[in-house]
Steps between C-alpha positions, in 0.01 A plus 500: 500500500198406292494660155141619534181416690296186445169677432630691199237475223595405146585807297236415238229493767548866592309740274665801342199722574477774766397370838550473875691220671499374860756295691353281778661302781416143600208620716350690207587843636577757229860613540537739208280662236642651183387612157658462158454614143623156399448233766741253342784750479450626854462161672806361325706750703387333824589152373856581399773300683462571871864603535442788256199646684517787746502356852156631598349386170656158554351486848152577365526245218625222730239582767222470243349166408311597184435780253177586322393775263192675367491632144334841448416705194747786537785641706253738663283211621815328629589812698151519652489131592851502646425783742160354586659170604784668687242688708293185554773248584782722635774265371812504722746530209331801342594852607364558850395854590545612857379845598522544875363854487142620527479828313263788581270626225274802468149367428184684393181297547320630190241222513364629833197727518724754678857422387780499755875550461725295725849359536492121507703187442186309403486460120164326487248780570220462247464789254799695633762684293854442627806722468850397596658296646695737722812405692427719804157525661585834664576651158158415354327619821676834465401517133137414575485767767599758238266360235196528728548877494437491124264203478303511830342156483408259772789313667326390822394148594144373442426518874611863520293588191183337642545675834533839324181426300309418820621798702499752215850611599804439274827366631813713548606463131171652394546791742851585373412476130667168415166334431199643317280333765242311291396338829317820605392610154754777441556342161281257307609141455525557123729801541705312758545215254624755243765608750602134543525456122712816476740362761522169313570691178769706671667190642491342152728775373261773382658758730567760228126538441427572867793738539386703198138498617585622851726772357217619275247503786739691726553771236128528428417536870767763539369699201151517653652596838394171663822481697376238745435251217826600333687424823331159522603417142849629575533266800369206295747579223783513753391161638502348151843644426630359829365154412652516152836612638510175697471306172788629291423555132713244318325472164250696288163521672341284227711196592348207691747215540619223729878457515647169620850465640661160544813382682567130538760237575494121489244460779285811532388815324379837627235688301428870524185651346453875456149603398501829307167672443474842342879517481546459875598205714173404670603172658797274569500128571778246551505126557729198486494200268642157585658329200507126482604434141767702324280748310630746244408863565235518221314202651524651846368836376200327342407331825565813707278721282216251498515449875497876559159528336372183671304352215258237617142580407569857605642403839837423643600182673422658836152612399599859437368685200730508202698817435407652164800537267565844345552551127880488538697236690878555510715194570879441514482228232221406260367145547511265205119491491458875548227527234287236672564655841397844367176348376434339837568826685274686257216262587564561871489875434169468316361285783585784737285738296785682323552556131821469303752231418789422735849536354815353653841641421852563629578867564793604281551873554369817658320553831326162482837320471638699794201407714533135391863508613388636837249215532772244421733654758223472758456132409875437543494672837194299604669170409812593697288606798296180482811282507662704776182500708462127460863436591479742793197340664613311811264207448594476132872515585466229761311281254759568229792399722315188611421406139861554392619281784264222392563535127880490535502234773677726750523415869420857605324796345736725297499797739804647321520470122774639278449533125775554242485638146763584238493788253742601225532706186587273210734305727662813646439689824391178669334554837292294740250583771400342829168599656385383842146423617441428869159373610380564145598870500799671332800603713652768279774584749644154431486503120839456330636571153797320349737595218622202299825588319494205261264212422426259217118493540212545745559168674864589569384841631251328733778270623735791572230701678384212719860406582570851624177505698554160659854590603346742752243277670694495827364797697808532721737489205284757321534731799880457508525553126263796495782728394574283193188464286633613166292240317177656631439836333212654696154458642191681372451716807706812561632370835580134428581228746831353389424146620302211363255466787463125544469168325211481246246217498454512124711618207312588179658559161329657202503223241440133434702182530837637374498786751392269785780256415754785506369616840511145633864472389578815702329348805684172454837673467424694819424175679132577554236233424159586344314261733549347842676650806679829438348533154374799306210435265544604138263557209469697178199673345475492120322812380328375184286234667546603865637155582696425817809284437675301773845335493501145362136529388399391150172693509419841649269574791178664372333722756128584466452808285339708776704372791655748739821299471533569128421869554780519758743321265408743223547803720845403628611403148374829353668696779832325434466576128418866566795539737743336256382705202524823700862427590588383150363820348695706753822324402411532133458874534832530680666271248376684191601834651853378566525353148385824336714733709806297393445617140712807425283810466213369715450649844221448756283775348505346151439153646187635671388661174542169317299300754232770519470511119465123449306433820674172583829317464334243274389771254850652501659162428271450200551851361696556178796745487279742306232493770762548775645798312161675522554555875613851583877517545569159341692514174532225235839380627385465861174340379694228317715442809191465720336259253813285469542485878137400572406292192653166615288497819163322502208626698234326710451397855565147605 
């Protein structure tokens, strides 16, 4: 393999100033845009020996044909120029945002002569104030219906308004009191605009003011025996309280903040954005990011935050108006250039007509931290749902199986795949899992878990597991030997099938070349070839770089980062890992209980107290005799016995 690429510039040619760099291919297309505080230091990372680069970085560097850079005056200018070029050129190796949702917003057309409130997905209405986004259109419709009782402004279309003006008769909303009917002169246009401004103020978080004002008016009307007006104010107050009850108070009513949640793996990331205004969650948005290069979380957060506010001369890449940042932006990790990003967001806020500097921070404690944790959990759930949905789509599954067949050189599509993983606790409690996917979907009734009494390392464990699996390939023999399956512990479902259903097309092991070689040895010893007639294909997936290793191959197969095939490989590998870890932890719990109950003076009740006190076996193993003695019912002598019995064991999952 070549040490580095031929177009590498001399080190002395690269300036040490802040700047923006661009990698281009042979056709001149920009492949990647990045920024740096020190161009020389940053670019030297790309021109390290190719074998030391992350696979996706190596692919970008070798695809490129040249690199160029532009020196700027400060890190802030570098940040601005980087994002400007990313928007302009959409380089394939930069983070690609994919939001397949069109969110509903509540819009108030304040620039109109007679403002209108409407629910829309169009973010380009001139002079409109937007609130949201909202995840459910029915929820905002229900909210608007309540708000019109308090703020009876126009919500009809232009055609309906003109018809009412011509006929002198208001529409139904005007008749039932949900519109002040400026069309027929029941209220002046100036007063109607005041109502629209009040609604915009309420939606911006100034609900306490309106609640107090309505309460005061209701009491005053009651004191002067104007019970009809008092009843109207009472109904309006009830409507406001109903609206507010739908937006749970999570923070003090002075807090305006956007909270970002982020969950990511090697190929994709899910982002969750909660918009809090006046201490209440006013909008929720989620979207997916495709990762090409291996970005650290701080770099990913920087790009995510910038994209969320769509900076490009006040407009997003799709022509939508930019969302104005609030004073507080909460992120899971602070970017390296957080000060410059805060300055950029502050300029966007000022451009949106709002005062105040934007601050970015990580929530550490209190209600804000709890809400941030909720946002992160939503992001994790969204990523899992995204991967499951993509794997579950019939067209995507068919494409994935076809791509796997082509990439591995198989004669047929792998309609049945079996994946194996090994887990252990410091070399003890060794277990293995087998998960089955048929037609790209999991068959949990055919999952299997194996106990491995003794093994030297992971490759030996893989060999033992595959040998036991391959010994039962004959369906008829499996049926005859159904009564004797002591090597197979159990399936995941409560009512397991005790047979291995039929011969797999593809065996997958979690690991690289060593694990694949061990699996191939098991196949060879069972008399089964890995290619040709009667063969079973074999591969391994290495987690760090998501490489696919084949037997007798010097280099791995690299699948495209967004391919359905790689998503399917990831899902079956992750499922095998989950299943193995679950079984290993079950055995660990049983094992530690049996070890502890063998100590004189320890019964099941005290064992439960110990595990409840320390929270986990790992914490108990690390505890000192003094700490163990603090548990109720555990004296110094028993504490020393427990420590001596557990101390030699190492912890950690394999």
